[in-house]
C-alpha positions in Angstrom: 56.0 -44.3 -23.0 54.2 -47.7 -23.2 50.8 -46.3 -22.7 51.5 -43.4 -25.1 52.7 -45.6 -27.7 49.9 -48.1 -27.4 47.2 -45.4 -27.4 48.7 -43.9 -30.8 48.6 -47.3 -32.3 45.4 -48.7 -31.0 43.4 -50.8 -33.3 39.9 -51.7 -33.0 40.7 -55.6 -32.0 42.8 -54.3 -28.9 40.7 -51.8 -27.4 38.4 -54.4 -25.3 41.8 -56.1 -24.0 43.4 -52.7 -23.0 40.4 -51.7 -21.3 39.9 -54.8 -19.3 43.8 -54.5 -18.1 43.3 -50.8 -17.0 44.8 -49.1 -20.0 43.2 -45.7 -21.2 44.2 -43.0 -23.2 46.0 -40.3 -21.5 43.6 -37.2 -22.2 40.5 -38.9 -21.0 40.6 -37.5 -17.4 41.3 -33.8 -18.7 37.8 -33.8 -20.5 36.2 -34.3 -17.2 38.1 -31.9 -15.2 36.0 -28.9 -13.4 36.4 -25.2 -14.6 38.0 -23.0 -12.0 35.9 -20.2 -10.6 36.3 -16.5 -11.6 35.8 -13.0 -9.9 35.1 -9.6 -11.3 35.9 -6.7 -9.1 34.4 -3.1 -9.4 36.6 -0.2 -8.9 35.4 2.3 -5.7 34.2 5.5 -7.0 35.8 9.0 -5.8 38.3 9.6 -2.6 37.1 6.9 0.0 38.2 6.2 3.5 37.7 4.2 6.5 35.6 1.1 5.5 35.6 0.9 1.8 32.7 -1.2 0.0 34.1 -3.3 -2.7 31.7 -5.0 -4.9 32.5 -8.1 -6.6 30.7 -10.8 -8.6 31.6 -14.8 -8.2 31.1 -17.2 -11.2 31.3 -20.7 -11.4 30.1 -23.1 -14.2 29.6 -25.8 -11.7 27.8 -23.6 -9.0 30.7 -24.7 -6.4 31.1 -23.1 -3.1 34.1 -20.6 -3.5 36.8 -19.2 -1.1 38.5 -16.2 -1.7 41.5 -14.0 -0.8 41.1 -10.5 -0.5 44.4 -8.3 -0.6 45.1 -4.5 -1.0 48.1 -2.7 -2.9 49.3 0.8 -2.4 51.5 0.8 -5.2 49.3 0.2 -8.3 49.3 -3.5 -7.7 53.2 -4.0 -7.7 52.7 -5.8 -4.3 49.8 -7.0 -2.2 49.3 -7.4 1.4 46.0 -9.1 3.2 43.1 -6.9 3.6 41.2 -6.5 6.9 37.5 -7.2 6.1 36.3 -7.3 9.8 33.8 -10.2 10.1 33.3 -10.9 6.5 33.2 -14.4 5.4 35.6 -15.5 2.7 34.9 -19.2 2.7 32.0 -21.2 1.1 30.6 -18.3 -0.9 27.6 -19.5 -3.1 28.1 -18.9 -6.8 26.5 -19.8 -10.2 27.3 -19.5 -13.9 25.3 -16.2 -14.1 27.4 -14.6 -11.1 26.5 -14.0 -7.5 27.0 -10.3 -6.3 29.0 -9.6 -3.1 30.1 -6.4 -1.1 33.3 -6.9 0.9 34.0 -4.3 3.8 37.5 -3.3 3.6 38.9 -1.6 6.5 41.3 0.7 5.0 41.8 2.6 8.3 42.7 -0.6 10.1 45.2 -1.3 7.4 46.8 2.0 7.9 46.3 3.1 4.2 46.0 6.9 3.8 47.0 7.6 7.3 49.5 10.3 6.3 47.5 11.7 3.2 45.8 10.8 0.4 47.0 7.6 -1.5 45.9 7.6 -5.4 47.6 4.2 -6.1 45.3 1.9 -4.1 43.9 -1.6 -5.6 42.2 -4.5 -4.2 43.0 -7.9 -5.6 40.4 -10.7 -5.2 41.5 -14.5 -5.9 38.8 -17.0 -6.0 39.3 -20.9 -5.3 37.2 -24.2 -5.0 39.1 -27.4 -5.8 40.8 -25.6 -8.5 42.5 -22.0 -8.1 40.8 -19.5 -10.1 42.3 -16.3 -11.7 42.4 -13.2 -9.6 40.8 -9.9 -10.6 41.9 -6.7 -9.4 40.5 -3.0 -9.2 42.1 0.2 -11.3 43.6 2.6 -8.9 41.4 4.6 -6.6 42.2 6.9 -3.7 42.0 6.4 0.1 42.5 9.0 2.7 42.4 8.3 6.5 43.9 11.6 7.9 45.1 12.4 11.4 43.5 11.6 14.9 39.9 12.2 13.5 37.9 9.4 14.5 35.1 7.9 12.1 31.6 8.2 12.7 29.2 5.0 13.3 25.6 4.6 12.5 23.8 2.0 14.6 20.2 1.0 13.2 17.0 -0.4 14.9 15.2 -2.8 12.7 11.4 -1.9 12.3 9.3 -4.4 14.1 6.2 -5.9 12.3 5.2 -5.5 8.9 5.9 -1.9 7.5 4.6 0.2 4.7 4.8 3.5 2.9 7.1 5.8 4.9 9.0 3.4 6.9 11.0 5.0 10.0 14.3 3.9 10.7 15.4 4.8 14.1 19.2 5.6 13.6 21.9 6.4 16.1 25.0 8.3 14.8 28.1 8.7 17.1 31.4 10.2 16.5 34.6 10.7 18.7 34.9 14.5 17.7 31.1 15.3 17.5 31.5 16.2 13.9 28.4 16.7 11.8 27.7 14.1 9.5 26.5 13.2 6.0 24.8 9.9 5.6 24.2 7.5 2.4 21.1 5.5 3.0 20.5 2.3 0.9 18.2 -0.5 1.0 18.3 -4.3 0.0 15.6 -6.7 -0.7 17.9 -9.5 -0.7 18.9 -9.6 2.9 22.0 -7.6 2.2 23.5 -9.2 -0.8 23.0 -6.1 -3.2 22.1 -2.6 -2.3 20.2 0.3 -4.1 20.2 4.2 -3.0 16.8 4.7 -0.8 14.6 7.7 -1.6 14.3 9.8 1.7 12.0 12.5 0.3 13.0 15.8 1.4 15.0 14.5 4.6 18.2 16.3 4.8 21.4 14.0 4.7 24.0 16.5 5.6 24.8 18.3 8.9 23.3 15.6 11.1 24.4 16.0 14.9 26.5 13.4 16.5 28.2 13.1 20.1 30.8 10.3 21.2 27.8 8.7 23.0 25.4 8.9 19.8 22.6 11.3 18.9 19.4 9.5 18.0 18.0 10.4 14.4 14.8 8.9 12.4 15.6 8.3 8.7 12.1 8.5 6.8 12.3 5.8 3.9 9.9 6.2 1.0 9.5 2.5 0.2 6.5 3.1 -2.1 8.6 5.4 -4.4 11.3 2.9 -4.5 8.9 0.2 -5.7 9.1 -2.4 -2.6 6.2 -4.5 -1.7 3.8 -3.3 -4.3 3.2 -6.5 -5.6 3.3 -8.3 -2.2 5.4 -8.6 1.1 9.1 -8.6 0.8 10.3 -10.5 3.8 14.1 -10.0 3.1 14.2 -6.2 3.5 17.2 -4.4 4.9 18.3 -0.9 5.4 21.8 0.3 5.6 23.1 3.9 6.6 26.9 4.9 6.1 28.0 8.1 7.9 30.8 10.6 6.8 32.2 13.5 8.4 33.9 16.6 6.4 36.4 17.9 6.4 38.4 15.6 5.7 36.5 13.1 4.0 36.4 10.1 6.3 33.6 7.6 5.8 32.5 6.0 9.2 31.1 2.3 9.8 27.9 1.7 8.2 24.9 0.3 10.2 22.1 -2.0 9.0 18.9 -3.5 10.0 18.1 -7.2 10.0 15.5 -8.6 8.0 12.2 -6.9 8.0 8.9 -7.1 6.1 7.5 -4.1 3.8 4.0 -4.7 2.2 2.7 -1.9 0.0 0.2 -4.2 -1.6 -2.7 -2.7 0.5 -5.5 -0.8 -1.0 -6.8 2.9 -0.9 -9.4 4.6 1.0 -11.0 8.1 0.0 -12.5 10.5 2.2 -14.3 13.7 1.6 -14.0 17.1 3.2 -17.2 19.0 3.3 -16.0 22.3 4.7 -16.1 25.1 2.3 -12.8 26.0 1.1 -11.6 22.6 1.0 -13.9 20.6 -1.4 -11.5 17.7 -2.0 -11.0 14.2 -1.3 -7.9 12.9 0.6 -6.5 9.5 -0.5 -4.8 7.1 2.0 -3.0 3.8 1.5 -4.0 1.0 3.9 -1.2 -1.4 5.1 -2.7 -4.9 4.4 -1.4 -6.4 7.6 -1.8 -3.8 10.1 -4.7 -1.2 8.8 -2.4 1.8 9.3 -3.0 4.7 7.0 -0.6 6.8 5.1 -1.8 9.7 2.8 -0.6 9.4 -0.8 1.6 12.1 -2.5 -0.5 14.9 -3.8 -3.4 14.4 -1.5 -6.0 15.8 -1.2 -7.5 15.9 -4.7 -9.6 19.2 -5.5 -13.0 18.3 -7.1 -12.7 21.6 -9.0 -16.3 22.2 -9.3 -17.2 26.0 -9.7 -20.6 27.0 -8.1 -20.1 23.9 -5.6 -20.3 25.3 -2.1 -20.1 21.9 -0.6 -18.2 19.2 -2.6 -20.5 16.0 -2.4 -22.2 14.0 0.1 -21.3 10.7 -1.5 -18.6 8.9 -3.1 -19.5 5.7 -5.1 -16.8 3.1 -6.3 -17.2 1.2 -9.7 -14.0 -0.9 -10.3 -11.1 1.6 -10.6 -13.6 4.6 -10.7 -15.1 6.9 -8.4 -18.7 8.4 -9.0 -19.2 11.7 -7.4 -22.6 13.5 -7.0 -21.9 17.3 -6.9 -24.0 19.1 -4.4 -24.6 22.3 -6.3 -27.4 24.4 -7.8 -27.0 22.7 -11.3 -27.2 19.1 -10.8 -24.1 17.3 -12.0 -22.3 13.8 -11.4 -18.7 13.6 -11.8 -16.3 10.5 -12.6 -12.8 10.2 -11.7 -10.2 7.4 -12.7 -8.5 5.9 -9.7 -4.6 4.8 -10.4 -4.5 1.5 -8.6 -0.8 1.8 -7.8 -0.8 5.7 -6.7 -4.3 6.3 -5.5 -4.1 9.3 -7.6 -7.5 10.7 -9.1 -8.0 11.9 -12.4 -11.5 13.2 -13.7 -12.2 11.5 -17.0 -12.7 13.4 -20.5 -16.4 13.6 -20.2 -16.9 14.7 -16.6 -18.9 15.9 -15.2 -22.6 15.0 -16.5 -25.6 16.8 -15.9 -28.4 15.1 -14.0 -31.3 16.4 -16.0 -33.0 19.9 -17.2 -33.7 21.7 -13.7 -32.3 19.4 -11.5 -30.4 20.4 -8.4 -28.5 19.1 -5.7 -27.5 15.6 -6.6 -27.4 14.1 -3.0 -26.7 10.5 -3.3 -25.8 7.9 -5.9 -25.9 4.0 -6.7 -25.0 1.6 -9.3 -26.5 -1.6 -10.8 -27.3 -3.5 -14.2 -24.6 -1.2 -16.0 -26.3 2.1 -14.9 -25.8 5.1 -12.5 -28.9 6.4 -10.6 -28.6 9.7 -8.7 -31.2 11.3 -6.4 -31.6 15.2 -6.8 -32.7 16.3 -3.4 -33.9 19.8 -4.1 -35.8 18.5 -7.2 -37.3 15.5 -5.9 -36.0 13.4 -8.8 -34.0 10.5 -9.9 -31.9 10.6 -12.9 -30.6 7.6 -14.6 -27.4 7.4 -16.7 -25.8 4.7 -18.8 -22.4 4.1 -17.8 -19.6 3.4 -20.3 -17.0 0.9 -18.4 -14.1 1.6 -20.8 -14.3 5.5 -20.7 -16.2 6.1 -17.5 -18.6 8.5 -19.6 -22.3 9.0 -18.0 -25.1 9.4 -20.6 -28.5 10.5 -19.5 -31.3 8.4 -20.3 -33.8 9.7 -23.0 -36.7 9.8 -20.3 -34.7 10.9 -17.3 -35.2 12.2 -14.6 -38.2 10.5 -12.9 -40.2 11.9 -10.0 -39.6 10.2 -6.5 -43.5 11.1 -5.4 -42.0 12.5 -2.3 -39.7 15.5 -1.0 -36.1 15.9 -0.1 -34.6 12.6 -1.4 -31.6 12.0 0.5 -30.5 8.0 -0.2 -30.6 5.7 -3.0 -30.0 1.9 -3.3 -30.0 -0.5 -6.1 -30.8 -4.2 -5.9 -32.4 -6.9 -7.7 -33.5 -4.5 -10.7 -35.0 -1.8 -8.2 -34.5 1.5 -6.8 -35.2 2.3 -3.4 -35.1 5.8 -2.3 -35.8 7.9 0.6 -38.1 10.7 1.0 -37.0 12.7 4.3 -40.2 15.3 4.3 -44.0 15.2 3.4 -44.7 16.3 0.0 -47.5 19.1 -0.1 -48.1 18.1 -3.7 -48.7 14.4 -3.3 -49.5 14.6 0.1 -47.2 11.4 0.5 -45.7 11.5 4.0 -41.9 10.6 4.5 -41.1 7.2 3.5 -39.3 4.8 0.7 -39.7 5.2 -3.0 -39.5 1.8 -4.7 -39.0 1.6 -8.4 -38.9 -0.9 -11.1 -35.8 -0.6 -13.7 -36.8 -1.4 -17.2 -33.4 -3.2 -18.3 -33.7 -1.9 -21.7 -34.3 1.6 -21.2 -33.5 2.4 -17.7 -36.8 3.7 -17.3 -38.3 3.9 -13.7 -41.9 3.0 -12.7 -43.2 3.3 -9.1 -44.8 -0.3 -7.6 -48.4 0.3 -6.6 -47.5 0.8 -3.0 -44.6 3.4 -3.7 -43.7 5.4 -1.8 -44.0 3.4 1.4 -44.4 5.2 4.6 -41.6 5.1 6.8 -41.1 8.4 9.1 -38.5 9.3 9.5 -36.1 7.5 7.3 -32.4 7.1 7.9 -30.0 5.0 5.9 -30.8 2.3 3.8 -29.0 -1.0 2.1 -30.0 -3.7 -0.1 -28.3 -6.7 0.4 -29.2 -10.3 -0.3 -32.7 -9.8 -1.3 -33.4 -7.9 2.0 -33.8 -4.1 2.6 -32.3 -2.6 5.8 -33.1 0.8 7.1 -32.6 2.7 10.1 -35.0 5.0 12.1 -34.4 7.2 15.2 -37.2 8.9 17.2 -36.4 10.7 19.9 -33.9 8.7 22.2 -34.4 5.2 20.4 -32.9 4.1 17.2 -34.1 1.1 15.4 -33.0 -1.1 12.6 -35.8 -2.4 10.3 -35.2 -5.5 8.0 -37.5 -6.4 5.3 -37.7 -9.5 3.0 -38.3 -8.0 -0.5 -40.3 -10.2 -3.0 -38.2 -10.4 -6.1 -41.3 -10.4 -8.5 -43.7 -8.2 -6.9 -41.4 -5.9 -4.8 -43.7 -6.2 -1.6 -42.0 -5.7 1.7 -42.4 -8.3 4.5 -41.0 -7.4 7.9 -38.6 -10.3 9.1 -39.3 -11.9 12.5 -38.4 -9.7 15.3 -38.0 -6.4 13.2 -37.6 -3.7 14.3 -34.5 -4.3 16.3 -33.5 -1.9 19.1 -29.9 -0.6 19.3 -27.7 0.2 22.3 -26.3 3.4 20.7 -28.4 6.5 19.5 -28.5 7.7 16.0 -28.2 5.8 12.7 -26.9 8.1 9.8 -25.0 5.4 7.9 -24.6 1.8 8.0 -22.6 -1.1 6.1 -23.0 -4.7 5.5 -20.5 -7.2 5.2 -20.1 -10.7 5.8 -23.3 -11.2 7.9 -22.2 -8.1 10.1 -24.3 -4.8 9.9 -22.4 -1.9 11.1 -24.6 1.0 12.3 -23.1 4.9 12.7 -24.7 6.1 15.9 -23.6 9.7 15.0 -25.4 11.1 18.3 -23.9 8.8 20.8 -20.4 8.6 18.9 -20.2 4.9 18.4 -20.4 2.3 15.9 -22.9 -0.6 16.5 -22.2 -4.1 15.4 -25.0 -6.8 14.7 -24.7 -10.2 13.3 -27.6 -11.2 10.7 -29.1 -14.8 10.8 -28.7 -15.5 6.7 -31.7 -17.8 7.1 -34.1 -15.5 8.9 -32.8 -11.9 8.4 -32.7 -11.6 12.5 -30.3 -9.4 14.1 -28.2 -9.8 17.3 -26.0 -7.3 18.6 -22.5 -8.6 19.0 -20.5 -8.7 22.5 -18.9 -5.4 22.9 -21.2 -3.3 20.9 -21.4 -0.5 20.7 -17.6 0.3 20.1 -16.3 3.9 20.7 -15.4 6.0 17.8 -13.9 9.6 17.5 -16.1 12.6 17.7 -19.0 12.9 15.6 -19.0 9.5 13.4 -20.2 9.9 10.1 -19.2 7.6 7.0 -18.4 4.0 7.1 -16.8 1.7 4.9 -15.6 -2.3 5.1 -12.9 -3.9 3.2 -10.8 -7.1 3.9 -11.7 -7.3 7.8 -11.2 -3.7 8.3 -13.7 -1.0 9.1 -13.0 2.6 8.5 -15.4 5.4 10.2 -14.7 9.0 9.5 -15.0 11.3 12.4 -16.7 14.8 11.3 -15.9 16.6 14.4 -12.4 16.1 14.9 -11.5 15.3 11.4 -10.0 11.8 11.9 -10.6 8.4 10.8 -11.1 5.4 12.9 -9.8 2.1 11.9 -10.9 -1.1 13.1 -10.1 -4.8 12.8 -13.0 -6.9 12.6 -13.1 -10.4 13.9 -14.6 -12.5 11.0 -16.1 -14.7 13.4 -17.4 -12.6 16.5 -17.6 -9.3 14.4 -15.8 -7.7 17.6 -13.8 -4.7 16.8 -10.7 -3.8 17.6 -8.9 -0.3 17.0 -5.7 -0.6 15.0 -2.4 0.8 16.4 -2.1 4.8 15.6 -6.0 5.2 15.1 -7.6 7.2 15.0 -5.6 8.9 12.1 -5.7 12.5 10.8 -8.1 12.8 7.9 -6.1 15.4 6.0 -8.7 18.0 5.8 -11.8 19.7 7.5 -15.3 18.6 7.8 -14.6 14.9 7.2 -17.7 13.0 5.9 -17.8 10.2 3.4 -15.4 7.4 3.1 -15.1 4.9 0.3 -13.1 2.1 -0.8 -12.6 1.4 -4.6 -13.1 -2.5 -5.3 
């Protein structure tokens, strides 16, 4: 009474004295008292049985660890008893002011609920506490049934190893004491099992799955791409859960879930063409960044839909998120397709295809540089030049296009340092020029092409060509010998000078296609069924075959593409794709697990990676 009377009659002169002797107003401590935690509980839907999953959320303004008491009622909340949660932890649960979601597994069968028939007046109550006791929350009434001697089915899952992507295969063993067929519910989590969402299983049937008391092995295919997991990068806290139930009566079994595994769908796409008449299409594969594994995307392959096109194409050229496709047909045309960076789907742009010039025929290869696309017309011995619209993908033939190659049967074309390099595979009876390489300057303003004085340069028979880092690289096979020629190209005059040691002999036979990346040259030995790897000295241009080269491929290697330390080789004879992991220091190739992969079509030739 003394403290209260003093506090009510305090004057400003007495405050320092009272504080010194320990007196204070009686309501000062209540202002600093922490708030108790709170909980919200979600009512289970439908008739449930066995292990009932009860979702709840814990909230606390101070984010204190929270303890909970979980109880059940069979009389609409008149009385409650402790609920059997198995091994679910009920102490020290994290909370925050916004709320942390949890799922409590209540074993209704163990608690004897619904054993004699359905009970429709079941409730679950959860009471939270930290240093203070919070207010309980409870569900509305729901129904539980656990009839007779029928035992509950059980699912046991195996965690996928390593980094997975696309369709993730989940080994699942389901047992049931009576060998009843079961239905399953599949869910995934991206937060180590705190919250769950329904998983997309594609066309997988979730009903009528066989069981035995010892268990039957099933493989559940989860479409992680469709569910949007790992598209922006690896998700290390992914889990998968399968809950079985047998009928009749409705009896939900014990769910099984994996431990954490990693899903990474942030990979990239490769595109392969099928040359065989009747296909004329392009298959698209998603490449897993970590493993190099291939998974064909939905709706693949994509038809080129080109009338009068007996073979489709001999080349694919990437320009950002687009593919440029030369059409191998009697009327020369070039198509352009948008590539969806998320799904890989191809969609032809509005203005495609574009003609390659009056009378031009059979566009064989294309190149890109300086804002223009260059196409070699094999049958008419011409090079067409197109202005390329970056915004729309439209191609516009330049006014003076096409331009003569001064040779016969142009097959390959390359752009480099403002010049065009194109191979002529046969002698020209009109110009009397032998097989060789045409070299033409490109007018940066108009796109017009002008032959250099020595063009075409004799090179018989020409194979594949590439222009990289101021050098031209070309293959040639004569009899049982395949060579790689390397020239320094003068940036002003365009004159070729062979580097020391050129030509370089290869161990494998054939050089139909070549790829260059990170000072490594990859040569497709189409005759011997191998890929050769050579390391280039960046200072001299000299080549040295790496240890272990050449490396075996599938039957009839043809196309080649490199991206992110992976090398992709199409095998024309057996319609597969070989995928190799490239050692960035040595160039040694290691074939990835699962390679070679089915190519998705017939007569598989070229391969390209949008980049």
